[in-house]
C-alpha positions, 0 to 999 in steps of 0.5 A: 789215807791208809789206816791200820787197826792197832793195839798195844799189848803183850803176846804170851803163853801160859801153862794150863790152857790145854787143861781148860780147853779139854774141860770146856770141850767136855762140857759141850760149849760151842765157840771159838778158841783164841789161837795159841799164837794170838793169846795176849793181854791188851794195855790199850786198844787204839783202833784205826790209826793213820799210817803216817802217825805210827812212827811217832807213836812207836817213838813216843812209846819207846821214850816213855817206857825206857827204864821201866821195870818189866812186870812180874805177872801172876796168871790166876783165876778163870772168869767170864765177861760180861757175867755168868748169866750170859757169858760171852768171853772166857778169860784168865785173870792177871795180878801184878803191881808193876803192870799198873806203872807200865799202863800209866806210862803207855797212857802218857805216851798216847796223850799227845795223839788224843788218847786220854787215860783210861779209867778202868784197866782190867788186864786179862787173857781172852781164851775163848769166845762163847757162842752156845752154852750147854750145861750152864749149871756145870759150866758155872760150877767149873768157873767157881772151882777155877776162880782162884786157880793158879796158872802161871807166874812170870816176868812179861818183858815185851810191850808191842805195838800190834796190828790186828787184821780182821778176817773171816777166820779170826784176827791176824796179828803182826807186831809192828814194834817190840819194846823190851822192858828192864 
């Protein structure tokens, strides 16, 4: 039975990423940047889903999200996962009141498919996967400087069901369904 690796998210662009890129490269940090066309935030990672279930998931998402207000999102602050002692992922933070409601409805839509609501939702934009950190002190200092940095503010109207094909060059994303919020 064929399966597809799926997640629900929003592909987006945010101003100020190029400046961060320049600074990280000046610090000599080795790693892999997320391709511009792949920058997104995730509402829910689904994993490998049987192809015949995909139309039902699409329909349930459309039904649950109908009439939902598109979230106004403030992109603010640069940070790392898991922590500054051993940073692996560089990301931009997101603030939005409405995004929680969108997430709640997505979780409701997925319950009939065996997904229970997630306890922790920390929306963010992954920018860079860190492989080797030189100048750790300078890097930490930069992250502290950027903790409250304002990047962008905009309405995010699209919620997409996205297929993620993993390749040696990085993931290739294909939007299977796009839902436009009000």
